[in-house]
C-alpha positions in Angstrom: 140.8 29.3 102.0 142.4 32.0 104.2 144.2 33.4 101.2 140.9 33.7 99.2 139.2 35.5 102.2 142.2 37.9 102.5 142.0 38.8 98.8 138.3 39.3 99.1 138.6 41.5 102.2 141.3 43.5 100.5 139.1 44.1 97.5 136.2 45.2 99.6 138.5 47.6 101.5 139.9 49.1 98.3 136.3 49.5 97.0 135.3 51.2 100.2 138.2 53.6 100.0 137.4 54.5 96.4 133.7 55.1 97.2 134.7 57.2 100.2 136.9 59.4 98.0 134.1 59.8 95.5 131.7 60.8 98.2 134.2 63.3 99.8 134.8 64.9 96.4 131.1 65.3 95.8 130.6 66.8 99.2 133.5 69.2 98.6 132.1 70.3 95.3 128.6 70.7 96.9 129.9 72.9 99.7 132.0 75.0 97.5 129.3 75.7 94.9 126.7 76.0 97.6 128.7 78.6 99.5 129.5 80.5 96.4 125.8 80.5 95.5 124.9 81.8 98.9 127.5 84.5 98.7 126.3 85.6 95.3 122.7 85.6 96.6 123.6 87.8 99.5 125.6 90.2 97.3 122.8 90.5 94.7 120.3 91.1 97.4 122.4 93.8 99.0 122.9 95.5 95.6 119.2 95.2 94.5 117.7 96.3 97.8 119.3 99.7 98.7 118.5 102.0 101.6 117.4 105.5 100.6 116.9 108.6 102.7 114.8 111.7 101.9 116.8 114.6 100.6 116.4 118.1 102.0 115.1 119.3 98.6 111.9 117.4 99.2 108.6 119.2 99.6 105.0 118.5 100.8 102.1 120.9 100.1 98.5 121.2 101.3 96.2 123.3 99.2 92.7 124.4 100.0 90.0 127.0 99.6 88.3 129.7 101.8 85.5 132.2 101.5 87.9 134.8 100.3 90.7 133.0 98.4 92.5 129.8 97.7 95.5 129.0 100.0 98.5 126.7 100.2 100.9 125.6 103.0 104.2 124.1 102.1 106.7 122.1 104.2 110.3 121.7 103.3 111.1 119.8 106.4 110.0 116.2 105.8 112.3 113.3 106.7 112.1 109.7 105.6 113.7 106.5 104.5 112.9 103.4 102.5 114.4 100.2 101.1 114.0 100.1 97.4 114.5 97.3 94.9 115.6 98.4 91.5 116.5 96.6 88.3 118.0 98.7 85.5 116.4 101.8 87.1 113.0 100.2 87.1 111.3 99.9 90.4 110.5 96.4 91.6 109.4 96.9 95.2 109.6 99.3 98.2 109.8 98.2 101.8 109.7 100.1 105.1 109.0 103.5 103.6 108.2 106.1 106.3 107.9 109.9 105.9 107.4 112.3 108.8 107.3 116.0 109.1 106.7 118.5 111.9 103.2 119.9 111.5 104.5 123.3 112.3 106.9 123.1 109.3 103.8 123.9 107.1 104.0 127.5 106.2 101.6 129.7 104.1 103.6 132.9 104.3 100.9 134.5 106.5 101.6 134.1 110.2 98.0 134.6 111.4 96.8 131.9 109.0 99.5 129.5 110.1 98.6 129.9 113.7 94.9 129.1 113.0 96.0 126.0 111.1 98.3 124.9 113.9 95.4 125.3 116.4 93.1 123.2 114.2 95.8 120.5 113.8 96.3 120.6 117.6 100.1 120.6 117.0 100.9 120.8 120.7 99.3 117.3 121.3 100.2 115.9 117.8 103.3 117.7 116.5 104.0 115.2 113.7 102.4 114.3 110.4 103.3 110.8 109.2 102.9 108.5 106.3 103.7 104.7 106.4 103.7 102.7 103.2 102.0 99.3 103.3 102.3 98.2 99.7 103.0 99.2 96.1 100.9 97.9 93.2 100.5 98.4 89.5 104.2 99.2 89.0 105.2 100.4 85.5 108.3 102.0 84.1 107.4 105.3 85.7 104.2 105.0 87.8 102.9 103.0 90.7 100.0 102.8 93.1 101.0 103.4 96.8 98.9 102.2 99.7 99.6 103.3 103.2 98.5 105.0 106.4 98.4 108.8 106.7 98.3 110.2 110.3 97.3 113.8 110.8 96.4 115.3 114.2 96.7 111.9 115.8 94.1 110.3 113.5 95.3 107.5 111.1 93.5 106.9 107.8 94.3 104.5 104.9 95.5 106.3 101.8 95.9 105.2 98.2 97.7 107.5 95.8 98.9 107.3 92.2 102.6 108.1 92.1 105.0 109.1 89.3 108.6 108.1 89.8 112.0 108.5 88.1 115.0 106.5 89.0 118.6 107.3 88.2 122.1 106.8 89.5 121.6 109.9 91.7 118.4 108.5 93.4 114.6 108.3 93.0 112.1 111.1 92.6 108.5 110.5 93.6 105.8 113.0 92.7 102.0 113.0 92.9 98.9 114.4 94.6 95.7 113.1 96.2 92.5 114.7 97.6 91.9 114.5 101.3 89.5 116.3 103.7 89.8 118.0 107.1 86.9 115.9 108.2 88.7 112.6 107.3 91.0 113.3 110.3 88.3 114.8 112.6 89.7 118.3 112.1 87.5 121.3 112.3 88.3 123.5 109.3 90.1 126.7 110.4 88.2 129.9 110.6 89.2 133.6 111.1 87.6 136.9 112.0 85.1 135.5 114.4 84.1 132.8 111.9 83.4 135.1 109.0 86.3 133.6 107.0 86.0 129.9 106.6 88.1 127.3 104.9 86.6 124.5 102.8 86.7 120.9 103.9 88.3 119.6 100.7 92.1 119.6 100.4 94.8 118.6 97.9 97.9 116.9 99.3 100.8 117.0 96.8 104.4 115.9 97.2 107.8 116.1 95.5 110.1 113.6 97.2 113.7 113.1 96.4 115.4 110.0 97.8 119.1 109.5 97.7 121.1 106.3 98.4 122.6 105.9 101.9 125.8 103.9 102.4 125.4 101.4 105.2 
């Protein structure tokens, strides 16, 4: 009787050992493949979502009218950054895009006109013009709809603009234009010569933005 019990116990023990080995092997395989998958996911995410910074070749322009002639002010001083997700040079998504520029970096080539513009923009109290992206929609191989917040003279307004883009190994170029108004930002249109020269309320904001990759 004791011999039979001993044989039975030994069989159960050997079965337990065998099952334990199977479980340990399965766990080992799971952790190895799971860790590998996690590392691949992190690597792919890091590659796909790259940080870009705005190159010094970028330009922002504001164009308008007046009672004597059309005018334009250009800034070559914008700064910005963004996280961009690309697949085969096709844009998938943009996160955390912010563009800023000193309001006084806008230049018309006419000092008196610039000073009137800075006064209207109240650059002493609000020295910066800023755009913050909120979302991108309707992405195609070379266009997208960008929605964000544009802040001028301390007043923030929602802005939706159709954007053309071109992505390459060197970076991403965004171009486009959109109508805005002085009155949208509670700005009194600049005047000169005791009010005899007046600028129109309607403006065109255009941009040529070149983003290049930044190594983290």
